[in-house]
GUZA-661742 format. One line per 5 residues: number of its first residue (from 0); their letters; for each residue z, x, y of N, C-alpha, C, O. Coordinates in steps of 0.1 Angstrom, whole numbers, plus 5000, padded with zeros to 4 digits. Atoms other than C-alpha are relative to their C-alpha. Example, Ala and Ser with C-alpha at 12.3 -4.5 7.8 and 13.67 -1.06 7.14 Angstrom:
<sites>
0	as	5000:5009:4988:5078:5123:4955:5000:5009:5012:5007:5019:5012 | 5000:4991:4989:5071:5137:4989:5008:4992:5011:5009:4997:5022
</sites>
This chain:
<sites>
0	xxxxx	5014:4998:4998:5094:4769:5110:4994:5001:4986:4998:5009:4978 | 5006:5000:5013:5071:4762:5081:4990:5011:4999:4986:5017:5010 | 5010:4990:5002:5046:4787:5066:4988:4997:5008:4982:5006:5014 | 5012:5003:4994:5017:4769:5080:5000:5001:5015:4990:5002:5022 | 4999:4999:4985:5031:4770:5116:5002:5015:5004:5002:5017:5017
5	xxxxx	4998:4986:4996:5036:4808:5115:4987:5006:5005:4976:5002:5000 | 5012:4996:4993:5012:4827:5137:4993:5012:4993:4981:5013:4994 | 5005:4988:5006:5007:4860:5118:5001:5000:4985:5011:4994:4980 | 5000:5001:5015:4998:4864:5081:5011:5009:4994:5019:5004:4986 | 4992:4991:5008:5017:4895:5070:5007:5010:5010:5001:5016:5019
10	xxxxx	4992:4990:4993:5045:4918:5084:5001:5012:4990:5009:5011:4980 | 5000:4989:5009:5039:4952:5067:5010:5010:5004:5011:5013:5016 | 4990:4989:4997:5065:4980:5064:4997:5011:4990:4996:5009:4978 | 5002:4989:5009:5058:5014:5051:5000:5014:5008:5002:5014:5020 | 5001:4987:4994:5054:5051:5057:4987:5001:5009:4976:4997:5004
15	xxxxx	5011:4998:4991:5031:5058:5087:4995:5014:4999:5001:5023:5004 | 5005:4987:5003:5010:5088:5076:4986:5001:5004:4978:4992:5001 | 5014:4997:4997:4978:5103:5089:4994:5006:4987:4999:5017:4983 | 5007:4995:5012:4956:5108:5058:4990:5010:5004:4982:5008:5013 | 5010:4990:4998:4936:5140:5057:4992:5001:4986:4998:5006:4976
20	xxxxx	5008:5002:5013:4908:5134:5031:4991:5012:4998:4984:5017:5007 | 5009:4989:5003:4890:5162:5013:4995:4999:4986:5002:4994:4977 | 5005:5000:5013:4867:5165:4983:5001:5015:4995:4997:5024:5001 | 4997:4986:5005:4878:5195:4961:4996:5001:4985:4994:4991:4979 | 5001:4998:5014:4874:5210:4927:5013:5002:4994:5024:5004:5001
25	xxxxx	4988:5000:5008:4900:5211:4900:5008:5013:5002:5021:5012:5002 | 4993:4988:4999:4909:5247:4905:5009:5001:5012:5019:5008:5012 | 4991:5001:4988:4924:5240:4940:5013:4993:4996:5024:4998:5000 | 4988:5007:5004:4948:5215:4924:5009:5009:4992:5021:5010:4993 | 4993:4992:5008:4958:5240:4898:5006:5012:5007:5018:5016:5005
30	xxxxx	4995:4989:4993:4962:5269:4922:5012:4997:5008:5020:5006:5011 | 4988:5004:4992:4987:5250:4943:5011:4993:4991:5021:4988:4997 | 4990:5006:5009:5005:5236:4912:5004:4986:5004:5016:4983:5004 | 4997:5014:4997:5002:5200:4923:4999:4992:4988:4993:4995:4978 | 5000:5009:5011:5008:5171:4901:4988:4992:5000:4986:4982:5008
35	xxxxx	5013:5006:4999:4973:5160:4894:5000:4985:4998:5006:4980:4988 | 5001:5014:5001:4966:5124:4900:5012:4992:5005:5013:4980:5003 | 4987:5007:4995:5000:5117:4917:5002:5005:5014:4994:5013:5020 | 4995:4996:4986:5018:5122:4950:5011:5009:4999:5021:5007:4991 | 4989:4990:5000:5039:5152:4956:5005:5002:5014:4997:5004:5024
40	xxxxx	4994:4998:4987:5063:5155:4985:5002:5015:5003:5007:5022:4994 | 4999:4986:4996:5062:5189:5003:5005:5002:5014:5004:4992:5022 | 4997:4998:4986:5075:5205:5034:4988:5005:5008:4977:5007:5002 | 5011:4997:4992:5054:5214:5063:4993:5014:4997:4981:5015:4997 | 5006:4987:5003:5049:5251:5054:4991:5000:4988:4980:5005:4988
45	xxxxx	5008:5001:5012:5036:5243:5019:4988:4992:5003:4977:4996:4998 | 5012:5007:4997:5013:5217:5032:4990:5008:5009:4978:5007:5008 | 5008:4991:4991:5001:5242:5059:4992:5010:4992:4981:5013:4995 | 5007:4991:5008:4992:5267:5032:4988:4993:4993:4977:4999:4992 | 5011:5008:5006:4971:5240:5014:4989:4998:5010:4977:4999:5007
50	xxxxx	5010:5003:4990:4954:5231:5047:4992:5013:5003:4980:5013:5006 | 5007:4988:4998:4945:5268:5052:4990:5003:4990:4979:5007:4993 | 5010:4998:5011:4928:5269:5018:4989:4990:5001:4979:4991:4994 | 5011:5010:4999:4908:5239:5029:4991:5003:5012:4982:4995:5016 | 5008:4996:4989:4893:5257:5059:4985:5001:4995:4983:5007:4985
55	xxxxx	5014:5001:5004:4855:5252:5058:4996:4988:4992:4985:4985:4990 | 5003:5012:5007:4859:5220:5038:5000:4988:5010:5008:4988:5020 | 5000:5011:4991:4849:5188:5055:5012:4991:4999:5015:4986:4988 | 4988:5008:5000:4880:5168:5064:4998:4987:5008:4991:4988:5019 | 5001:5013:4992:4883:5132:5075:5014:4995:5002:5023:4997:4994
60	xxxxx	4987:5005:4996:4913:5116:5093:5000:4985:4999:4990:4979:5004 | 4999:5014:5000:4925:5081:5087:5015:4996:5003:5024:5004:4998 | 4987:5005:5000:4956:5061:5096:5003:4995:4986:4995:4987:4980 | 4998:5003:5014:4972:5058:5062:5015:4996:4997:5023:4992:5005 | 4988:5006:5006:5002:5051:5040:4996:4988:4992:4987:4981:4996
65	xxxxx	5004:5011:5010:5000:5027:5011:5000:4986:5007:4990:4979:5006 | 5000:5013:4994:5011:4996:5030:4991:4998:5011:4985:4988:5014 | 5010:5000:4989:4990:5005:5060:4986:4997:4995:4979:4989:5001 | 5013:5002:5006:4959:5006:5038:4999:4985:4995:4988:4979:4997 | 5000:5015:5004:4969:4971:5024:4998:4991:5012:4990:4982:5012
70	xxxxx	5002:5008:4988:4972:4958:5059:4986:5000:5006:4981:4990:5011 | 5014:4999:4995:4938:4971:5069:4991:4991:4991:4982:4985:4997 | 5008:5009:5009:4923:4954:5038:5002:4985:5004:4992:4977:5003 | 4997:5014:4996:4940:4922:5049:4992:4996:5013:4986:4986:5013 | 5007:5002:4988:4925:4925:5084:4985:4999:4998:4978:4991:5004
75	xxxxx	5014:5000:5003:4890:4933:5070:4996:4987:4993:4984:4983:4994 | 5003:5013:5007:4892:4901:5050:5000:4989:5010:4996:4978:5007 | 4999:5010:4990:4898:4882:5082:5015:4995:5003:5017:4986:5010 | 4986:5003:4998:4936:4881:5081:5006:5007:5012:5000:5015:5019 | 4993:4994:4989:4962:4891:5107:5013:5007:4996:5019:5002:4986
80	xxxxx	4988:4993:5005:4991:4915:5105:5007:5008:5011:5000:5013:5021 | 4992:4991:4992:5018:4935:5122:5006:5011:4991:5011:5008:4980 | 4995:4989:5009:5027:4970:5108:5012:5007:5007:5011:5011:5019 | 4988:4992:4995:5061:4987:5112:5001:5013:4992:5003:5013:4980 | 4999:4987:5005:5061:5024:5106:5004:5010:5011:5002:5007:5023
85	xxxxx	4995:4991:4990:5074:5055:5124:4990:5012:5002:4987:5019:4992 | 5008:4989:4997:5052:5080:5141:5007:5008:5012:5016:5003:5017 | 4994:4992:4990:5059:5108:5166:4992:4998:5013:4981:4993:5013 | 5008:5000:4987:5049:5112:5203:4992:5012:5000:4993:5021:5009 | 5009:4989:5000:5023:5137:5193:4985:4995:4998:4983:4983:4998
90	xxxxx	5014:5004:5001:4985:5137:5189:4997:4992:4987:4989:4983:4988 | 5002:5008:5012:4986:5125:5153:5006:4986:5001:5000:4977:4996 | 4994:5013:4998:5009:5097:5163:4992:4991:5008:4991:4979:5006 | 5009:5009:4992:4986:5085:5190:4987:4997:4993:4982:4986:4994 | 5012:5003:5008:4956:5088:5167:5004:4989:4990:4996:4979:4989
95	xxxxx	4996:5010:5009:4975:5067:5142:5001:4986:5006:4995:4976:5001 | 4998:5013:4993:4984:5040:5167:4986:4994:5004:4983:4982:5001 | 5013:5004:4996:4948:5038:5180:4992:4996:4988:4984:4986:4989 | 5008:5003:5012:4933:5038:5145:5004:4986:4994:4996:4979:4989 | 4995:5013:5005:4955:5009:5134:4995:4988:5009:4991:4978:5004
100	xxxxx	5004:5010:4991:4947:4989:5165:4985:4997:4999:4980:4986:4999 | 5014:5002:5002:4910:4995:5160:4997:4993:4987:4987:4985:4987 | 5002:5007:5013:4913:4982:5124:5005:4986:5001:5002:4978:4992 | 4996:5014:4998:4928:4950:5138:5014:4997:4996:5018:4985:4994 | 4986:5002:5003:4965:4955:5130:5009:5004:5011:5007:5015:5017
105	xxxxx	4991:4997:4989:4992:4953:5156:5010:5011:4996:5015:5011:4985 | 4991:4989:5003:5012:4985:5158:5005:5006:5013:4998:5012:5020 | 4995:4996:4987:5035:4991:5187:5015:5004:5000:5022:5003:5010 | 4986:4996:5002:5068:5005:5174:5003:5012:5009:4993:5020:5013 | 4996:4988:4991:5087:5031:5196:4998:5013:4992:5004:5014:4981
110	xxxxx	5002:4987:5006:5075:5066:5187:5013:5009:5001:5021:5008:5010 | 4989:4990:4999:5100:5094:5179:4997:5011:5010:4985:5014:5012 | 5002:4991:4989:5105:5119:5207:4999:5015:4994:4994:5023:5002 | 5001:4987:5006:5107:5149:5183:4996:5000:4986:4998:4989:4979 | 5005:5000:5014:5093:5160:5149:4986:4996:4999:4981:4989:5008
115	xxxxx	5014:5003:5001:5058:5157:5136:4998:4986:4993:5006:4981:4985 | 5004:5012:5008:5040:5125:5125:4997:5004:4986:4991:5015:4984 | 5002:4997:5014:5038:5124:5088:4985:5001:4996:4977:4994:5002 | 5014:4998:5004:5006:5136:5071:4999:5000:4984:5009:5004:4978 | 5002:5000:5014:4992:5132:5036:4986:5006:4997:4976:5000:5001
120	xxxxx	5012:4994:5004:4965:5155:5023:4995:4994:4987:5002:4995:4977 | 5005:5007:5012:4944:5135:4998:4988:5008:4995:4978:5009:5001 | 5010:4991:5007:4924:5157:4974:4993:4992:4989:5000:4987:4980 | 5007:5008:5010:4897:5139:4954:4991:5010:4993:4983:5017:4998 | 5007:4991:5008:4882:5158:4925:4987:4992:4995:4986:4980:4996
125	xxxxx	5013:5006:5004:4847:5151:4909:5001:4988:4991:4992:4980:4990 | 4999:5011:5010:4861:5127:4883:5006:4988:5007:5010:4978:5000 | 4995:5011:4991:4873:5104:4912:5015:4999:5000:5020:4989:5005 | 4985:5000:5000:4910:5112:4906:5004:5005:5013:4998:5015:5019 | 4994:4995:4987:4931:5117:4937:5014:5005:4998:5022:5000:4991
130	xxxxx	4987:4994:5000:4960:5140:4942:5005:5001:5014:4997:5005:5023 | 4995:5001:4986:4982:5136:4973:5011:5010:5002:5021:5012:4994 | 4990:4990:4996:5003:5163:4990:5005:4995:5014:4998:4996:5024 | 4995:5008:4989:5026:5145:5015:5012:5007:5007:5021:5011:5000 | 4989:4997:4992:5048:5157:5043:5004:4988:5009:4996:4984:5017
135	xxxxx	4996:5013:4994:5067:5126:5055:5002:5001:5015:5001:4991:5022 | 4998:4999:4986:5075:5140:5089:5010:4990:5005:5020:4987:4998 | 4991:5010:4995:5092:5114:5111:5000:4986:4994:5008:4978:4997 | 5000:5013:5007:5082:5085:5089:5013:4998:4992:5017:4986:4990 | 4987:5001:5007:5114:5092:5070:5011:4995:5008:5022:4992:5003
140	xxxxx	4989:5005:4991:5134:5082:5101:4999:4985:5003:5007:4980:5010 | 5001:5014:4998:5122:5046:5100:5013:4994:4996:5018:4996:4984 | 4987:5005:5003:5154:5026:5101:5000:4985:5002:4990:4979:5006 | 4999:5015:4999:5166:4990:5100:4999:4996:5015:4994:4985:5017 | 5002:5003:4985:5167:4991:5139:4986:4999:5004:4983:4993:5014
145	xxxxx	5014:5000:4997:5130:4996:5139:4993:4987:4996:4981:4985:5000 | 5006:5013:5005:5123:4962:5122:5001:4990:5011:5012:4986:5015 | 5001:5010:4989:5112:4938:5149:5001:4986:4993:4992:4980:4989 | 4997:5012:5007:5128:4906:5136:4992:4988:5007:4988:4979:5000 | 5007:5010:4993:5112:4885:5163:4985:4999:4995:4980:4988:4993
150	xxxxx	5014:5000:5006:5077:4895:5150:5000:4996:4986:4992:4989:4981 | 4999:5003:5014:5088:4893:5114:5001:4985:4997:4994:4980:4989 | 4997:5014:5003:5100:4857:5116:4988:4991:5004:4987:4979:5000 | 5012:5008:4997:5066:4846:5130:4989:5003:4990:4977:4998:4991 | 5010:4997:5011:5048:4859:5098:5002:4991:4988:5013:4986:4985
155	xxxxx	4999:5007:5012:5041:4841:5066:5006:5008:4988:5014:5003:4981 | 4995:4991:5011:5048:4871:5043:5004:5013:5007:5000:5017:5017 | 4998:4986:4997:5064:4904:5046:4995:5008:4988:4995:5003:4976 | 5005:4992:5011:5050:4933:5025:5006:5014:5001:5005:5020:5012 | 4992:4988:4999:5072:4963:5017:4995:5010:4989:4994:5006:4977
160	xxxxx	5004:4990:5010:5061:4995:4999:5012:5007:4994:5021:5010:5001 | 4989:4993:5007:5082:5012:4973:5003:5014:5004:5014:5019:5002 | 4998:4987:4995:5077:5046:4988:5011:5002:5009:5018:5012:5010 | 4989:5000:4991:5103:5037:5014:5013:5002:4993:5023:5007:5000 | 4987:4999:5006:5130:5037:4988:5004:5015:4998:5016:5017:4994
165	xxxxx	4997:4986:5003:5129:5075:4986:5009:5006:5011:5013:5018:5009 | 4991:4995:4989:5149:5080:5019:5010:4990:5004:5007:4978:5003 | 4989:5009:4997:5182:5065:5030:4997:4990:5011:5000:4978:5010 | 5003:5008:4988:5170:5052:5064:4989:4990:4997:4990:4978:4999 | 5010:5010:5003:5137:5037:5052:5004:4990:4989:4999:4979:4989
170	xxxxx	4995:5009:5011:5155:5022:5022:5008:4988:5007:5006:4977:5003 | 4993:5011:4992:5178:5003:5047:4990:4991:5008:4992:4979:5009 | 5010:5008:4993:5147:4993:5066:4993:4990:4991:4990:4979:4994 | 5005:5009:5010:5133:4978:5034:5009:4988:4997:5004:4977:4997 | 4990:5010:5003:5164:4959:5027:5001:4990:5012:5002:4978:5010
175	xxxxx	4999:5008:4988:5166:4947:5063:4988:4990:5001:4990:4979:5004 | 5013:5009:5000:5130:4934:5061:5001:4989:4990:4998:4977:4994 | 4999:5011:5010:5137:4915:5029:5011:4990:5003:5009:4978:5001 | 4989:5009:4996:5170:4901:5041:4996:4991:5011:4998:4979:5010 | 5004:5008:4988:5156:4889:5074:4989:4991:4996:4987:4980:5002
180	xxxxx	5011:5009:5005:5125:4875:5056:5006:4988:4994:5002:4977:4997 | 4994:5012:5007:5147:4853:5034:5007:4991:5011:5006:4979:5010 | 4992:5008:4990:5168:4843:5064:4991:4991:5008:4995:4980:5013 | 5009:5007:4991:5137:4832:5084:4989:4993:4992:4979:4989:4999 | 5010:5007:5008:5117:4816:5056:4987:5007:4998:4976:5001:4997
185	xxxxx	5012:4991:5002:5092:4845:5052:5000:5004:4986:5010:5010:4981 | 5001:4996:5014:5080:4851:5017:4999:5015:4999:4992:5022:5007 | 4999:4985:5002:5087:4887:5004:4990:5004:4989:4991:5000:4978 | 5008:4994:5009:5060:4907:4987:5004:5015:4999:5006:5021:5009 | 4996:4987:5002:5069:4941:4972:4991:5008:4990:4986:5002:4981
190	xxxxx	5008:4992:5009:5049:4969:4956:5008:5013:4996:5015:5019:5004 | 4993:4988:5005:5063:4997:4934:4995:5013:5005:5002:5023:5006 | 5007:4989:4993:5038:5021:4949:4996:5011:4990:4985:5016:4991 | 5003:4988:5008:5040:5049:4923:5009:5000:4988:5021:4996:4989 | 4992:5000:5012:5052:5054:4887:5012:5009:5001:5023:5007:4995
195	xxxxx	4989:4991:4999:5074:5083:4897:5012:4993:5007:5023:4997:5005 | 4989:5007:4993:5094:5060:4920:5007:4990:4990:5019:4989:4990 | 4994:5008:5010:5099:5036:4891:5009:5008:4991:5020:5003:4987 | 4992:4991:5008:5112:5065:4870:5013:5003:5007:5024:5003:5000 | 4988:4996:4993:5137:5074:4897:5009:4988:5004:5021:4990:5004
200	xxxxx	4993:5011:4994:5147:5040:4909:4999:4987:4993:5001:4976:4999 | 5003:5012:5007:5140:5015:4882:5013:4990:5000:5011:4978:5000 | 4989:5008:5000:5176:5003:4881:5003:4993:5014:5007:4982:5015 | 4999:5006:4987:5176:4997:4919:4989:4989:5001:4992:4978:5006 | 5011:5010:4999:5142:4979:4916:5004:4988:4992:5000:4977:4996
205	xxxxx	4997:5012:5008:5156:4957:4889:5011:4991:5007:5012:4980:5003 | 4990:5008:4993:5183:4945:4913:4993:4993:5012:4995:4982:5014 | 5006:5006:4988:5162:4940:4945:4989:4990:4997:4987:4981:5004 | 5011:5009:5003:5132:4923:4928:5005:4986:4998:5000:4977:5005 | 4996:5014:5002:5150:4892:4915:5008:4995:5012:5009:4983:5015
210	xxxxx	4992:5005:4989:5173:4891:4946:4992:4996:5012:4995:4987:5019 | 5007:5002:4987:5147:4893:4973:4985:4996:4998:4979:4989:5007 | 5014:5001:5001:5111:4892:4960:4994:4987:4995:4999:4982:4985 | 5008:5011:5004:5087:4863:4958:4988:5004:4992:4983:4997:4983 | 5013:4995:5006:5056:4884:4949:5002:5014:4997:5008:5022:5005
215	xxxxx	4999:4986:5004:5055:4917:4930:4986:5005:4997:4978:4999:4990 | 5012:4993:5003:5026:4941:4929:5003:5013:4992:5012:5021:4996 | 4999:4987:5007:5023:4970:4904:4988:5002:4991:4980:4993:4989 | 5011:4998:5010:4998:4987:4880:5006:5001:4986:5019:5000:4985 | 4996:5000:5013:5000:4989:4843:5010:5011:4996:5020:5008:4989
220	xxxxx	4991:4989:5002:5017:5023:4842:5014:4997:5006:5024:4999:4999 | 4987:5003:4994:5044:5012:4866:5007:4989:4993:5019:4989:4991 | 4994:5011:5007:5050:4980:4847:5006:5004:4987:5017:5000:4984 | 4994:4994:5013:5055:4999:4814:5012:5007:5002:5022:5006:4995 | 4988:4992:4998:5080:5022:4829:5011:4992:5005:5023:4994:5002
225	xxxxx	4990:5009:4995:5098:4994:4847:5006:4992:4989:5019:4991:4989 | 4995:5008:5011:5101:4973:4816:5004:5007:4988:5010:5002:4979 | 4997:4992:5012:5103:5001:4791:4994:4994:4988:5000:4993:4977 | 5008:5006:5011:5076:4984:4770:4986:5006:5000:4982:5010:5011 | 5013:4995:5001:5042:4995:4758:4989:4990:5003:4979:4993:5009
230	xxxxx	5010:5011:4998:5024:4962:4759:5000:4995:5014:5011:4990:5019 | 5001:5005:4986:5012:4952:4793:5003:4985:5000:5008:4980:5010 | 4997:5014:5001:5014:4916:4782:5014:4997:4999:5020:4988:5005 | 4985:5002:5001:5050:4919:4772:5007:5004:5013:5017:4997:5017 | 4994:4997:4987:5057:4936:4805:4998:4988:5010:5007:4985:5018
235	xxxxx	5003:5012:4991:5040:4906:4823:5010:4989:4997:5015:4983:5007 | 4990:5011:5003:5063:4882:4804:5014:5003:5005:5021:4994:5010 | 4986:4996:4995:5094:4902:4813:5000:4999:5015:5011:4994:5021 | 5000:5001:4985:5084:4903:4850:5000:4986:5004:5005:4982:5015 | 5000:5014:4997:5078:4866:4849:5014:4994:5000:5016:4983:5006
240	xxxxx	4987:5004:5000:5115:4863:4843:5007:5003:5013:5018:4998:5016 | 4993:4995:4988:5123:4881:4876:4994:4994:5013:5001:4992:5022 | 5007:5005:4988:5097:4867:4901:4992:4988:4997:4987:4986:4985 | 5009:5011:5002:5077:4836:4906:4985:5004:4999:4978:4997:4992 | 5014:4996:5000:5045:4855:4911:4999:5016:4999:5005:5023:5007
245	xxxxx	5002:4986:5002:5034:4890:4899:4985:5003:4997:4978:4995:4991 | 5014:4995:5003:5001:4909:4899:5001:5014:4994:5006:5023:5001 | 4999:4987:5006:4997:4938:4875:4985:5004:4998:4978:4998:4990 | 5013:4995:5001:4965:4958:4879:4998:5009:4988:5008:5016:4984 | 5003:4992:5012:4948:4975:4850:4987:5007:5002:4978:5006:4993
250	xxxxx	5013:4993:4998:4920:4996:4865:4988:4991:5000:4988:4980:5005 | 5012:5008:5001:4885:4984:4858:5001:4987:4992:4992:4979:4993 | 4998:5012:5008:4898:4958:4834:5004:4988:5009:5002:4976:5004 | 4996:5011:4992:4911:4937:4863:5015:5000:5002:5021:5010:5004 | 4986:5001:4998:4946:4924:4865:5005:4988:4992:4998:4979:4987
255	xxxxx	4992:5012:5005:4972:4900:4850:5007:4994:5011:5013:5000:5020 | 4992:5007:4990:4986:4873:4871:5011:4992:4993:5008:4985:4983 | 4989:5007:5006:5020:4860:4862:5005:4990:5010:5011:4994:5021 | 4995:5010:4991:5028:4827:4879:5008:4989:4993:5003:4983:4984 | 4990:5009:5007:5058:4806:4870:5000:5002:4985:5000:4992:4977
260	xxxxx	4999:4996:5014:5060:4825:4837:4987:4998:4992:4987:5001:4980 | 5013:5002:5007:5023:4817:4828:4992:5012:5004:4990:5016:5015 | 5008:4987:4998:5001:4848:4823:4985:4997:4999:4981:4990:4989 | 5015:5001:5000:4964:4848:4832:4994:5013:5002:4998:5021:5011 | 5008:4988:4998:4939:4876:4829:4989:4997:5009:4981:4988:5007
265	xxxxx	5011:5002:4990:4915:4880:4858:4992:5013:4998:4996:5024:5003 | 5008:4988:5003:4887:4904:4848:4995:5007:5013:4993:5001:5023 | 5005:4992:4989:4876:4932:4870:4985:4999:5002:4978:4993:4994 | 5014:4999:4998:4841:4939:4884:4995:5013:4997:5002:5023:4999 | 5006:4987:5004:4818:4966:4873:4998:5008:5013:4993:5003:5023
270	xxxxx	5001:4991:4988:4819:4996:4897:4999:5014:4995:5005:5018:4985 | 5001:4986:5002:4809:5032:4896:5010:5008:5009:5007:5010:5020 | 4989:4995:4992:4841:5048:4907:4997:5015:5004:4994:5023:4995 | 5001:4986:4996:4838:5080:4928:5013:5005:5006:5015:5017:5009 | 4987:4996:4993:4873:5079:4944:5009:4988:4998:5006:4977:5004
275	xxxxx	4990:5011:5003:4903:5058:4933:5010:4998:5011:5019:4989:5010 | 4990:5001:4989:4922:5063:4966:4999:4986:5006:4989:4982:5010 | 4999:5013:4993:4934:5030:4980:4995:4988:4992:4996:4977:4998 | 5004:5012:5008:4921:5007:4952:5011:4990:4999:5009:4978:5001 | 4989:5010:5002:4955:4992:4945:5004:4994:5013:5009:4983:5014
280	xxxxx	4997:5004:4987:4962:4990:4982:4991:4989:5005:4995:4978:5010 | 5010:5010:4996:4930:4971:4988:5002:4987:4992:5000:4976:4998 | 4998:5012:5008:4937:4948:4959:5011:4992:5006:5010:4979:5007 | 4988:5007:4995:4971:4939:4974:4996:4993:5013:5000:4982:5016 | 5005:5006:4988:4954:4933:5008:4992:4987:4998:4993:4978:5005
285	xxxxx	5008:5012:5003:4929:4909:4993:5008:4989:4995:5006:4977:4998 | 4991:5011:5005:4956:4890:4974:5008:4994:5011:5009:4982:5012 | 4992:5005:4989:4977:4887:5005:4992:4991:5009:4997:4981:5014 | 5008:5008:4992:4948:4874:5024:4998:4986:4993:4999:4976:5000 | 5002:5012:5007:4942:4848:4997:5012:4991:5001:5011:4979:5003
290	xxxxx	4988:5008:5000:4978:4837:4995:5003:4994:5013:5009:4983:5014 | 4997:5005:4986:4981:4833:5033:4989:4991:5005:4991:4985:5016 | 5010:5009:4995:4949:4813:5035:4997:4989:4990:4985:4984:4989 | 5002:5012:5009:4954:4787:5008:4993:5002:4987:4991:4992:4980 | 5006:4997:5013:4938:4804:4978:5011:4998:4989:5023:5000:4992
295	xxxxx	4991:5000:5012:4953:4799:4944:5003:5015:4997:4996:5024:5002 | 4997:4986:5004:4969:4830:4928:4988:5006:4993:4985:5018:4995 | 5011:4995:5008:4939:4834:4905:4989:5003:5009:4983:5014:5008 | 5010:4998:4991:4914:4831:4933:5003:5012:5009:4995:5020:5012 | 4995:4988:4992:4935:4856:4954:4998:5013:4992:4993:5023:4998
300	xxxxx	5002:4988:5008:4934:4880:4925:4985:5004:4999:4982:5016:4998 | 5014:4997:5001:4896:4877:4922:4995:5007:5013:4988:5017:5012 | 5003:4993:4987:4893:4886:4959:5006:5014:5000:4999:5024:5005 | 4994:4987:5001:4917:4915:4954:4992:5009:4991:4990:5021:4994 | 5008:4992:5009:4896:4927:4924:4987:5005:5007:4983:5016:5005
305	xxxxx	5012:4997:4994:4865:4926:4945:5002:5011:5010:4994:5021:5011 | 4997:4989:4990:4880:4947:4973:5003:5013:4993:4997:5023:4998 | 4998:4988:5008:4893:4972:4948:4988:5006:4995:4986:5018:4995 | 5012:4995:5006:4859:4975:4932:4991:5006:5011:4983:5015:5008 | 5008:4995:4989:4843:4981:4966:5005:5014:5005:4998:5023:5008
310	xxxxx	4994:4988:4995:4868:5008:4977:4997:5012:4991:4995:5023:4996 | 5002:4989:5009:4864:5029:4945:4986:5006:5000:4983:5017:4995 | 5014:4995:5000:4827:5033:4952:4997:5008:5012:4985:5011:5015 | 5002:4992:4989:4832:5053:4983:5012:5010:5001:5022:5008:4995 | 4989:4991:4997:4853:5082:4995:5010:4995:5010:5005:4989:5020
315	xxxxx	4991:5005:4990:4885:5073:5013:5007:4987:4996:5002:4981:4986 | 4991:5011:5005:4912:5046:5010:4996:4986:5005:5003:4976:5002 | 5004:5014:4996:4893:5017:5027:4986:4999:5004:4979:5010:5005 | 5014:5002:4996:4860:5002:5036:4998:5002:5015:5007:4999:5023 | 5003:4997:4986:4844:5012:5069:4986:4997:5003:4978:4996:4994
320	xxxxx	5014:5001:4996:4813:5008:5089:4993:4987:4995:4998:4976:4995 | 5008:5011:5005:4786:4987:5073:5007:4992:4988:5005:4980:4987 | 4993:5007:5011:4808:4980:5042:5010:4990:5006:5011:4979:5001 | 4990:5009:4994:4835:4965:5064:4993:4988:5007:4998:4977:5006 | 5008:5011:4994:4809:4945:5083:4995:4990:4990:4995:4978:4993
325	xxxxx	5005:5009:5011:4795:4931:5051:5011:4992:4995:5009:4980:4992 | 4988:5008:5005:4830:4921:5040:5003:4989:5010:5006:4978:5006 | 4997:5010:4990:4835:4903:5073:4990:4988:4999:4993:4976:5001 | 5010:5011:5001:4802:4884:5068:5002:4992:4988:5001:4979:4988 | 4997:5008:5013:4812:4874:5032:5011:4990:5003:5010:4978:5000
330	xxxx	4989:5009:4998:4845:4860:5044:4997:4990:5011:5002:4979:5011 | 5004:5010:4990:4829:4843:5074:4993:4989:4994:4992:4978:5000 | 5008:5011:5007:4808:4823:5050:5009:4992:4991:5003:4982:4985 | 4992:5008:5009:4838:4810:5030:5007:4989:5007:5014:4981:5000
</sites>
C-alpha cells in the first residue's frame, strides 16, 4: 500500500490526560514547590492538595496530552487521525473520549476497568509560562496490545510522544508502534516532548531515532541536551546525521528545518504570547498536516509556525470556537 492510497493521515500515540487549566500567580507555584515552566509527575494525593488550593479559581477541562493536542491541530487544519491512549471507565474517561471525537479525531480504545483517568493540572502565570502537575493515572498502562495495527497500517504517518518513554508498558507501546509502522510502510514521526526526558533517556533516544524515525520534532533546549552542544545550528547538523527530516523550534524565532542534511531557517510570526501551552504541539500538528497533504517541508513548517503563533495568543493548548472556524476557512481556501 502506497502512502497516497492510505485512508487516514496520522496514527497518534500518547498519554491520554484530561487537562485542567487554570490562571494563577507565581506564589502558588512556589508554595507547592513545583518546577516552574516544566512538567512534574505527582501522585493523586499531591495533585488533590493542589486542586483544593484552586477552589474558587475558574477551571477549564480539555482532552489533552501532548500528542493528543497535536492530533487536534492536525484535524483543525483539515487532516484526519486516529489516537491511541488509555483512559478509564470513569467520568473523566468518557469526557476525554467525547471531546476527542468532537474535535474530529477517532478514539475508541478499550477503557481500563479500574483506576482513574490521567489528569494534568496546567497552571499559567501572568508571564505566559506554563507549569504542569501531572498524575498519569491509567495512561501509564497503555501497552503494546493496545496498538491497533489494522488502523495503524491504514495511516500515512505515526506520531509518538516522548512522554511515553517514562513507563515500561507505554515504552513498549512506543516501540511496537514504530516497529509496525516500518513493517507496513508508515512513516514514523517522533517528538522528544520535554527536556527532562532527554536528560533521563538521551542514550535510549540516540538508539531509537536512527533505527525507527523518519521525522523528528524537538525544541532548541531539547536539541542542545540531546546533542550536548550549545549552538542550535550545530545541533541541527548533528540531527541531520540521524534522520532524513527534523524540525527544531526556537520560540518566536521560528524553527530550523533539517532535510537531507540541509538546514533551512523558517522565521516565526509576530505574536503577543499570553500562554505557551500547546504551541509546540500545534506546530507539530501543522507540520504533519502539511507533510500528509503534499506540502514541502518548508511550507509545512510555515503552517506549523502559524498554528503555534495562534495558540500562544489564547489560554489553553489549542484553538477553539471562532479561532478554529477561521482556521478551517483558511485551509478550505488552499
